[in-house]
C-alpha positions in Angstrom: -46.6 -18.7 -67.0 -45.7 -16.6 -64.9 -41.8 -17.6 -64.9 -42.6 -17.2 -68.9 -43.7 -14.1 -68.6 -40.7 -12.4 -66.0 -38.4 -14.8 -68.5 -39.6 -13.2 -71.8 -39.6 -9.5 -70.1 -36.2 -9.9 -69.0 -35.7 -10.9 -72.4 -36.4 -7.8 -74.0 -34.5 -5.4 -72.4 -30.6 -6.3 -73.9 -33.2 -6.6 -76.7 -34.0 -2.7 -76.2 -30.1 -1.9 -75.4 -29.6 -3.6 -78.8 -31.5 -1.6 -80.8 -31.0 1.5 -79.4 -27.1 1.1 -79.5 -27.1 0.5 -83.3 -30.1 3.0 -84.3 -27.7 5.8 -82.0 -24.6 4.5 -84.2 -26.5 4.6 -87.6 -27.9 8.0 -87.3 -24.4 9.3 -86.4 -23.0 7.9 -89.1 -25.4 10.3 -91.9 -23.9 12.9 -93.2 -24.2 16.4 -91.4 -25.5 17.0 -88.2 -27.5 20.0 -86.0 -25.0 23.0 -86.2 -25.0 21.5 -89.9 -28.6 22.1 -90.3 -28.7 25.5 -87.9 -25.9 27.1 -89.5 -27.3 26.3 -92.9 -30.3 28.7 -92.4 -28.4 31.7 -90.3 -25.5 33.4 -92.7 -24.4 35.3 -89.8 -23.2 31.8 -88.2 -19.8 32.2 -87.3 -17.0 29.5 -87.2 -16.8 30.6 -83.1 -20.6 30.1 -82.8 -20.6 27.0 -84.8 -17.9 25.6 -82.1 -19.6 26.8 -79.7 -23.0 24.5 -80.2 -20.9 21.6 -80.5 -19.5 22.3 -76.7 -23.2 23.3 -75.5 -24.5 19.4 -77.5 -22.0 17.7 -75.7 -20.9 16.9 -80.0 -16.9 17.6 -79.3 -17.4 14.1 -77.4 -16.5 10.9 -78.0 -19.4 9.2 -79.7 -19.8 6.2 -77.1 -19.7 9.0 -74.3 -22.9 10.4 -76.2 -24.5 7.5 -77.1 -24.0 6.3 -72.8 -24.8 9.9 -71.4 -28.1 9.5 -73.3 -28.6 5.9 -71.9 -28.4 7.4 -68.8 -30.4 9.7 -68.9 -33.3 7.5 -70.7 -32.9 5.4 -67.6 -34.1 8.0 -65.9 -37.3 8.4 -68.1 -35.5 11.7 -69.3 -35.4 12.1 -73.1 -33.6 15.0 -73.5 -34.8 18.4 -75.2 -34.7 19.2 -78.8 -31.3 20.5 -80.3 -33.5 22.7 -83.0 -36.2 24.2 -80.0 -35.0 23.5 -76.9 -38.4 22.0 -75.7 -38.8 18.5 -74.0 -38.5 15.2 -76.0 -41.5 14.4 -74.1 -43.5 17.7 -74.9 -43.4 17.1 -78.4 -44.1 13.3 -78.7 -46.8 13.6 -76.6 -48.2 16.8 -79.1 -47.9 14.5 -81.9 -48.9 11.1 -80.7 -52.7 12.0 -79.9 -53.1 12.7 -83.8 -51.1 9.2 -84.7 -52.8 7.1 -82.3 -56.0 8.5 -83.0 -55.9 7.6 -86.7 -53.8 4.4 -86.5 -56.6 3.1 -83.8 -59.2 4.0 -86.1 -57.6 2.7 -89.3 -56.5 -0.7 -86.9 -60.2 -1.2 -85.9 -61.2 -1.3 -90.0 -58.9 -3.5 -90.9 -59.5 -6.7 -88.5 -63.0 -5.7 -88.1 -63.3 -6.2 -91.8 -60.4 -8.0 -93.1 -61.1 -11.0 -90.7 -65.2 -11.2 -92.4 -64.1 -10.5 -95.7 -61.8 -13.8 -95.2 -63.8 -16.3 -93.8 -66.6 -15.4 -96.4 -64.3 -16.1 -99.3 -62.7 -19.3 -97.8 -66.2 -20.8 -96.5 -67.5 -20.1 -100.2 -64.2 -21.6 -102.3 -65.1 -20.9 -106.3 -68.1 -18.7 -105.4 -68.7 -15.2 -106.4 -68.0 -14.1 -103.4 -64.5 -15.7 -103.3 -63.9 -14.3 -106.6 -64.9 -10.8 -105.9 -62.8 -10.4 -102.7 -59.8 -12.5 -104.4 -60.3 -9.3 -106.9 -60.9 -6.4 -104.8 -57.8 -7.2 -102.5 -55.7 -7.4 -104.9 -56.8 -4.4 -106.7 -56.3 -2.8 -102.7 -52.6 -4.3 -102.7 -51.5 -3.7 -106.2 -52.8 0.0 -106.7 -50.0 2.2 -104.8 -51.8 4.1 -101.5 -50.7 7.9 -102.1 -52.2 7.1 -105.6 -55.8 6.1 -104.1 -55.0 9.2 -101.6 -54.8 11.8 -104.3 -57.6 10.6 -106.8 -59.3 11.2 -102.9 -58.3 14.1 -102.6 -58.8 15.3 -106.0 -62.4 13.7 -106.6 -64.3 14.0 -103.2 -62.6 16.8 -102.0 -61.4 19.3 -104.6 -64.4 18.2 -107.3 -67.0 18.0 -105.0 -65.7 19.5 -101.8 -67.6 16.7 -99.9 -64.5 15.8 -97.6 -62.4 18.2 -96.0 -58.6 17.0 -97.0 -56.0 19.3 -94.7 -55.3 18.6 -91.1 -58.0 17.9 -88.4 -60.5 20.4 -87.8 -61.9 23.5 -89.7 -60.8 27.3 -89.5 -64.7 27.8 -88.1 -64.2 24.8 -85.4 -64.2 26.6 -81.9 -67.2 28.4 -83.4 -68.6 25.2 -83.9 -71.6 23.0 -80.9 -70.1 20.2 -79.2 -71.4 18.0 -81.3 -70.8 20.0 -84.8 -67.5 19.8 -83.0 -66.8 15.9 -83.4 -68.9 15.6 -86.5 -65.9 18.2 -88.0 -63.4 16.0 -87.0 -65.1 13.3 -87.9 -65.1 14.4 -91.6 -61.7 15.4 -91.6 -60.5 11.5 -90.7 -62.6 9.7 -92.8 -60.0 10.3 -95.8 -56.9 9.5 -94.0 -58.3 6.7 -91.4 -60.3 4.8 -94.9 -56.5 5.2 -97.2 -54.6 3.5 -94.4 -57.4 1.0 -93.7 -57.2 -0.1 -97.4 -53.8 -2.0 -97.8 -54.1 -3.5 -94.4 -57.8 -4.7 -94.6 -56.4 -6.6 -97.7 -53.8 -8.2 -96.4 -55.7 -9.6 -93.6 -58.5 -11.1 -95.4 -55.7 -12.8 -98.0 -54.0 -13.9 -95.0 -57.2 -14.8 -93.1 -58.6 -16.8 -96.2 -55.7 -18.6 -96.5 -54.9 -19.8 -93.6 -58.9 -20.7 -92.6 -58.8 -22.9 -96.1 -56.0 -24.8 -95.0 -57.6 -25.7 -91.4 -60.8 -26.2 -93.0 -58.5 -29.7 -94.9 -57.2 -30.6 -91.5 -58.6 -33.9 -89.5 -60.0 -32.6 -87.1 -62.4 -30.0 -88.9 -63.5 -33.6 -91.4 -63.9 -35.6 -88.1 -66.4 -32.7 -87.1 -68.1 -32.9 -90.1 -68.7 -36.5 -89.6 -69.8 -36.8 -86.2 -72.8 -34.3 -88.0 -72.0 -31.0 -86.3 -73.4 -27.6 -88.2 -70.7 -26.6 -91.2 -71.4 -23.3 -88.9 -70.1 -24.9 -86.0 -67.1 -26.0 -87.5 -66.0 -23.2 -89.4 -67.2 -21.0 -85.8 -65.9 -23.2 -83.0 -63.6 -25.5 -84.0 -61.4 -24.2 -87.1 -61.4 -20.2 -87.0 -59.7 -20.1 -83.4 -56.4 -21.9 -84.9 -56.9 -20.0 -88.4 -56.5 -16.9 -86.6 -52.5 -17.7 -85.6 -51.7 -15.5 -88.8 -53.5 -12.6 -88.1 -52.6 -12.4 -85.0 -49.3 -12.5 -86.0 -50.2 -9.6 -87.7 -52.3 -7.8 -85.1 -48.6 -7.9 -83.0 -46.6 -6.4 -85.7 -49.3 -3.8 -86.6 -49.0 -2.3 -83.1 -45.8 -0.3 -83.7 -47.8 1.0 -86.4 -49.9 2.5 -84.2 -47.5 5.0 -82.5 -45.2 5.2 -85.6 -47.2 7.6 -87.8 -46.7 7.3 -91.5 -44.9 9.7 -93.6 -46.8 10.0 -96.2 -50.4 10.3 -95.0 -49.5 13.2 -92.2 -47.9 15.0 -95.1 -51.3 14.4 -98.3 -53.6 15.3 -95.7 -51.5 17.9 -92.9 -51.3 15.9 -90.0 -49.3 17.0 -87.1 -48.3 13.3 -85.7 -45.2 11.3 -84.8 -44.2 10.9 -88.8 -43.9 14.1 -89.9 -41.9 14.6 -86.2 -39.5 12.0 -87.2 -39.1 12.9 -90.8 -38.8 16.8 -89.7 -36.4 15.3 -87.0 -34.4 13.3 -89.3 -33.8 16.0 -91.5 -32.3 18.5 -89.4 -30.6 15.4 -87.3 -32.4 16.5 -84.2 -30.5 13.5 -82.2 -32.4 13.3 -78.9 -35.9 14.0 -80.5 -34.8 11.4 -83.6 -33.6 8.4 -80.6 -37.1 9.4 -78.6 -39.2 8.2 -81.3 -37.2 5.3 -82.2 -36.9 3.9 -78.5 -40.7 4.7 -78.1 -40.7 2.7 -81.4 -37.9 -0.4 -80.2 -40.7 -0.8 -77.2 -44.1 -0.7 -78.7 -42.5 -3.6 -81.6 -41.0 -5.5 -78.6 -44.7 -5.0 -76.8 -46.3 -6.2 -79.9 -44.2 -9.5 -80.4 -44.7 -10.2 -76.3 -48.8 -10.0 -77.2 -48.6 -12.0 -80.1 -46.9 -14.8 -78.1 -49.8 -14.7 -75.6 -52.2 -15.0 -78.4 -50.7 -17.8 -79.3 -51.4 -19.3 -75.8 -54.5 -18.5 -76.2 -56.3 -19.6 -79.3 -53.9 -22.9 -79.9 -54.1 -25.6 -77.4 -50.9 -27.1 -78.8 -48.7 -24.1 -77.7 -50.0 -24.3 -74.2 -50.0 -28.1 -74.0 -45.8 -27.6 -75.2 -45.7 -24.7 -72.6 -46.4 -26.9 -69.5 -44.5 -30.2 -70.6 -41.3 -27.5 -70.8 -42.0 -25.6 -67.7 -42.8 -29.0 -65.6 -39.2 -30.3 -66.9 
């Protein structure tokens, strides 16, 4: 197992290098640049000043030299400084990361805490009203655009009934509240973003879980467990459920990058200062160090998610563990 973990970890290094190389090339192929974005907002910008900024940012050097210089700084855990305001990229990411991490972590918990039971119930009760109800709800959640649901909730619960706040994470009088009231105020601000963010994901997990468990319940070892007189609860939850979780484990691994990546749509609609808006603003201003800093963070989390998904396979499926041991012994 240790040798497999070491090999997988070493294999992620060239993948990360390749991702950063392609990302850097794509960003540089986009029209415009940081100097253009700054000069458009300043009518007093002269040609000499533009050229000076190009030299300061090192944009007059060949692209491969710029990439190598950037990669060397990243290897020393230095993501550079923003070309817009001069602040360290790590500082800007650290400021936006808690917002995105908190919202998406809560959303992910709801997605799997609600999606897995819904999928299990609909798979066990095939043909019943429970299955038809879950199928209808999940299809509706997948068919309706998330931004439309968000706008309806903002208009109905926020503007119309004034039950929940619709922008930001805190009220204007947040600092004047007691500690308990501050927690309650933040929780009320998070209700709508978390619900909208978790809606489609819950439907996806429920449908994957329903299909996977329904197929697993037709396998020979499940019929053999029933033939031995085991209760339906033991057959489903002790024998079938673990193997049926494999597709859901894949979804969990692929969902980890979303914890840090943020959502431009949700963060813009609800005015959340998270990673999604930070990345969107950085792309618009061609802030290369900030764009690459966010992309590197996303690439690392993506590779880590795939690695954790493979570990989940080893835990869930004994056939994979046996094949791994046989391959290692050879």
